[in-house]
N, C-alpha and C positions, 0 to 999 in steps of 0.2 A: 274719715280717720285715716292717715297714712302710717303704715307700720314699718318698723325696721325689717322685719322679716314676716313673711306669711308662708305657712305650710299648708299646703292645699290637698283636700281630697282624701287625706289618710283616714284610717279606722283607728280611732282614738280609744284606748282602754285605760281605765282607772281601775281602783279596787272595788268600785261601786258599780260601773256600767261600761258598755261599749256603744260607741256611736260613730258615725261618719260626719266629720266636720272639718272647717279650716281653723287653724290657730294664727292669732296675731301676736307679735312680739314686739315690745319696745323696751328699750333700757335694761335688756337681760331678763325681763319678766313676761309672763303670758298676760295680755291685756284684754284678750278677746277670744271666745270660743263661739262659733256660729256656723250654720250651714253654709253660708257664702259671705266672705269678707272682702273688703275692698282692696286697693293696691298696696304693695309693700315695696320698699326699696329693693328688696331681695325676695325671690320666691323659691320655695322647694315644692316639687311635685310630688306628692306622697301616694298618688292614685295606685291602688293594689297593694299598698305597704301598711304595716301597723305602726302607729305612733304611741309610743309607751313612755312612761316616766323613766328617766335614767335610773339605773339601778343604784341601790346603796348596799355597799358591802361593809358590814359593820363588824367583821372578824376578819382581820388580816394582820399580819406582821411585817413591818417594813423597817430596815435598818435599825434593828432591835438589838442593842447590846447584851450579851449573854453573862449570865452569872455563874461563879464558880458552882459546881455540884450538879449542873445540867449535863445531859448526855451531849448536847451541843458545845460543851465548853471549848472555847477557842474556834469554833466553826464561824464562819463568816457569811451573813445573810447576802444572798446574791442581788436582791432588789432593795434599793433605797426608795425614796419617795419619787425620784423621777421615773425610773424604769417601772416601778410598780404602779404609778398613777397612769403611765402611757398604756400598759397592758390592761389595766381596768377600762380604761377609755375604749380601747379596741374591742372590748367584750361588752360595751353598752352600760358600763357602770360609771356614773357621774359623781359619786360622793364616796370616799373610803373613810373608815374609821379605825385606824391601827391602834396599837397599844404602846402607851408610854410606861416603861417599867421602872419601878423603884427596886434597887437591889438593897439587900440588908446592910444597914448602917448607913444608907444614903437618904438624904432629904428628899421627899416627894417633890417639893418646889424646885430642887436643883435638877431632879430627872425631867420635869416638865420644861424647865428652861432649856436643857440640853436638847430635848426632842424637838421643841420649836426651832432651834438652831438648825437641826438636821432636815427638818422640812422646809424651811424658808427658801423660797425662790426655785423650788424643785418640781412642784406639782403642776399637772395640766388640768386636774380637776379639784374640786372643793374637798375639805377634810376636817375632821375632827379627831379627838384623841380619847380612847378609854385610859384610865389610870389604873395600872396593877400595883396593888398594896402587898408587899412582901414583908414589911417590917413595921407592924401597927403599934408604934410607940405612943406613950401619951401625947407627945408633942404633934406626932403625924395626926393622931385622931382627934385632938382638942383644938388644934391651930391650923395645920397645914390643910388637911382635908377640907374643913368648913371654908376656908378662904378660897381654896381651888374651886370647889363646887359652886361657890357664889360667883366665881368668875366664868363660869360656862363649863366647867368640866364635871358634868353630872353623872357620869357613868364610870363605875369602879369594877375592877375584876379581882377575884381572890382564887387562890389555888389550893385544892385538898392533896396534891401530890407534886413531885420534883423536890429533890433534896433542898434546894436553894430557895424555893418559892412557897412551899406548902405551909398553911397555917393550922394551928390546932383549932378544935371546936370553940373554945373560949376566945381565942383571937378572932375567929370569924364572927362570933357573936359581938365582939367589940366593934368590928367594922360595920356589921349590920346596925348597931346601935347608932353610930355616927351617920350612917346612910338614912336611917329613919328620922333622925333630927333634922337633917338638911335636905331631905326629899331626894337623895340620889338613887339611881338604880344599880344593882349590883349584878354582875355576870360571875358564874362559878364554874371551875373546871372540876367535875366530880368524878374522881377515882380514888379508891382506897389505897393510900400511900404505904401502909404497913404491909398489907397483902401483896402488893406489886414486889417490894423488896423481898419479902419472904419467898414468893414463887421465883423470882429472878435468881436468887441465890441457889436454889436447888436445881434450877435448869442449868445454871452455869457448872455446878458439881458433876453433873452428868455430861458436860461437854455440848449442851444443846444451846450454842450461842448464835446460830445462823439467823437472818432477818426473820423466817418464819416463826421462830421461837418468841419474838415480840409479842405476838398475839396470845401465846400460851401464858405469858407473863402477866397479861391484863385481860383475863377474860370477862364476859359480860356481867357475871355476878358482882364483881367489884365495882362497876360502873352503878349497877342497881343499888347496892348497898350504899354508896357514896351519894347517890341521887336522893335516895330515902333520907339520910342524915342531912343532907343540905336543905331540902325543903322543910324538914321539921326544925332545923334551926331558924330558917326564914320565918316559919310560922310562930315559933316562940318570941323572936324578936320583932314580928309585926312589920315585915318588909316585903315588897314584891321582888321576884328572884328570877333571873335568866339562867337556865341550865344550858350550857353551850355543848355543841358538837355531840349530840346524842346519836348513839351508833347502833340502837337496836330496840326491841320491843319491850324489854323488862324495864329499863330506866324510864321509857316513855310511859309505862303504866303507873310509875310513881308519880310522874306529873298528873296523870288523870286523877289519881287518887287524892293528891293534895289539893287539886281543884275542886274536887267533890267536897272536901272538908271547908271549902271557902277560901283558899289560898290564891293568891295571885301569882302563878308560876308560868313562865314563858319558856316554850321549848324551841331550841335551835337544832337543825341538823346541816349537813354539808354534802356535796355531790359525792364525795369519796365514800360515803356510807350507803349511798343509793346505787353507785355503780361499780364499786370494787368489792373485793372480798379477800378472805385470808389467803385464798390460793394466789393472789398477786404478790403476797410475800414470799412464796415458795418458789422462787426462780433461781436459776443457776448464777454463779459468778457475782454474787452480792446484788444481782439486778433486784431482788425483793426489797432492798433498802429504799429503793424509789418509792415504794408504797408505804413506807413506814411513817405512821402518825399516831398520835394518842388522843383518844382511844383508837385501837386499830380497826381496819375493816373487819366485818364479821362474815356472815354466811348469807346465803340466799333468803333464809327465813327471817334473819334481821332486816334485810333490804325489803322484804314485803311488809314487814311490821311497820316500818318508817314511811313506806308509800301510803298504807292505810291511815297513819297519823297524819300525812299530808292531806289526804282526801277527806278525812273527818274533821279537820280543823284542830287536832292536838298539836301538830307542829306549826308554829306561829311564823318562823322566820327561817330562810335558807341562806346562808353565808358560806364563804370560801374557806375559812381558816387557812388562808395563804401563808405559808411558812417556807420561804424560798432559799433551799441550799442546794448548791451545785453538787453533781455526783463526781466529786474529786477530793483532793487532799486538803482543800479549804473549806470543804462542805461536808456532805454525807460520810466521807472517808477520811475525816480528819485524824482518826485514831489508827489508820492503816487500812490497806486494801482488804483485809479479811477481818475488820473490827467486830467484835461482839456486838450483839443488838444494843446492850445497855450503853455502848460507846458511840452508837450512830445518831446523828442529829435527827430529832424527830420533826416531821413536817413534810408537807408536799405543796406544789405550786397550784393554783387555781383561779386566781383573780379574773383571768380573761376568759375561762372556759366555763365559770359558773352559770351565767346566764344562758348561753346557748345549750349547755347540757340539759338544764332543768326545763328549758322551752321544749327541746326535742323530746325528752323522755317524759315530760309532764304533759305539755299542751298538745303536742302533735300526736302523741299515743292516747290521748283522750282521757288521761288520769285526773287533769285539772283543766279549768277554763281560764281564759286570759285574766278575768279579774283576780282569781286566786293566785296566778302567777305574779301579777303586779303586786299583790299584797304581800306575798312571800319574800319578794326580792326587793321592794322599794318602800312601800307604804308602811308597813308595820315597822320596819326599821326607823323610819322617820318619826313615827309617833312614839316608839319606845325609846328612843335616844334623843328626844328633844329637839328634833329638827324640822318637825311639821309645824305649820303647813307650807313653809317655803320649798321643802324637799319632799320628793316621793310621790308627788301627784301631778296631775294636769288640771289646773284650775286657775281662774283669773286672780292675779296676785302672786301666784307661786313662780319661783325661778324657772326659767325655760331651760330646765334639764331634761333633754329629751333623747330617745334612741329610736330612730326610723329602722324598722326590721323589715327584711325580705322573708316572709314566712315560708317562701317555697325554696330558698337556697339550700343546696345540699353541701354537706361538708363532710370532711374526715380530718380529725384532730392530728396535725403534724406539729412537733416542736419547732422545727425550722420556720413555720409560718406564724408562730406567736411572738409576743413582743416583750415577754418578761426576760430576765437576764439568767435564767435557769437554763442548764443543758439538757433538760428532759421534761416530760409531763408524763405523768402515770396514766393519762387517758390517750396515749399515742394509738392512732388507728381507729379509735372509736368514731363511727359514722353517725350522722344525725342530719336534722333538718331545722332551718331557721337561723338567721344571724343578723345582727344589727349592722346596717351599711352606712348609716349617717348618724353621728352622735353630737349633740350640742350640750354645751355647759353654760347656763346663764346666756342662752341666745347666740353664743359663739360656736361655729362649727369646729369641732375638736378633731373629728375623724370623718373623712368622707373619701370614697373611691379607693379605699384601702391605703390611705396615707394619713399621717399625722398633719393636722392643719394649724395647731395651735403651739405656741412656745411654752416650754416648761418656765414655771413661775407665775402663771396667770391664775393658779388655783388659789382660793381663799380658805383661811382657817375659820371654821364656824363655832361660835358659842352655842352650846346646847343649853335648852331651857329645861324644866322639870318634866321628867318623864310621864307620858300620859298613863302608865301602869298605876302610877299613884293614885288616880281617879278611882280605880277599883279597890285598891288597898285602903282608901278612906271612906268607902261605901258607896261611892257614885256608880256610873256606868261602867261596864267593862271597857278596858283600855282601847281596844280595837274598835 
């Protein structure tokens, strides 16, 4: 058998096992995995390297139009699908799932059509969309969402905060009901909107408007309360639920309690909550705004609790929540050079650094093994969001989405060496070990020798199937 490409002698890791073998690729898919394969038209020597499934980042914001009422009102996202997908590829990610947002008064179908136009011809890797529902009208719930879910948009997101986005408990239940009927998976941003507003108003009266006070306006208890409420609503409605960007131990404990009651609740965290703290918000000259995201980074105790959750299996997925705003008058400082924290665009960049940071802090430091790393960053996202078995694993029949890692490569994060369109990284100067050196998407080399090898526009839109989380919700085996 002659292959289009053979990757020889690498250490292959999946979520299940680690083995040394050759990979044979034809027509963009893996067609053979064996100790020794025959010739290929091209060969990559992966001796001494790790061959991992390409990462899936299922929580990133690209070219997302902002709604009135958000802190980022008028701010421009620095990354569209082109620069966002390129930076993802350089970090070993071969599938991205950003958010298509419905604004109030807007048709969801119109939002989807607009987002497809924004993505078309731009990406170097494959992509899907989550649908953000901010206006669940009878038409949206009864007609638009069912039609879109059946067309392959099987993941939805709702917010419990942000003035222009948050839904009432009753509206959330309405979305959950449609999700149950159509077997969609729902992601939720869990923070208590009313408490945030109450605290922020009092901080402003006292003149406490610097970035460091962003954390004081969104303390961990408001995330704990909202997480408890979210999982309760999901329990009542009978749907599996993804709680995104969990920032500490208290909301994670709510996930544990929900699971103990028999609920299917999936927990996500992000590198910023593992590596940044509220001290990063307390820097001079508005520099703390570079670490502003919601929920905010917490303290070292919260970091330790999240690492325990990763180690014991409570945390299921690690995504970036890449929200790219430049540190200028078009982005973070849209409301002025000394803008109060409520007027600063929320979000930080992280598409390119997600995998290397988790590899370095998790695998290299002995907190997790390679199989767990693959599960957290690729396989579980594929299963959860209806992309498995073509994505997120190394197996015969799967797309040849691969990242060949040098596990010994030392790095120091420098923004001028990254490939996003943001003028900073909150991880500047952080040192680590392990970086993907060659990245393939459907058998095509996208990144090699520090250079982009593929043209934007080669990425394909992915229709999602029903989430495997529904297997557990309907009484079968756990979704993973």
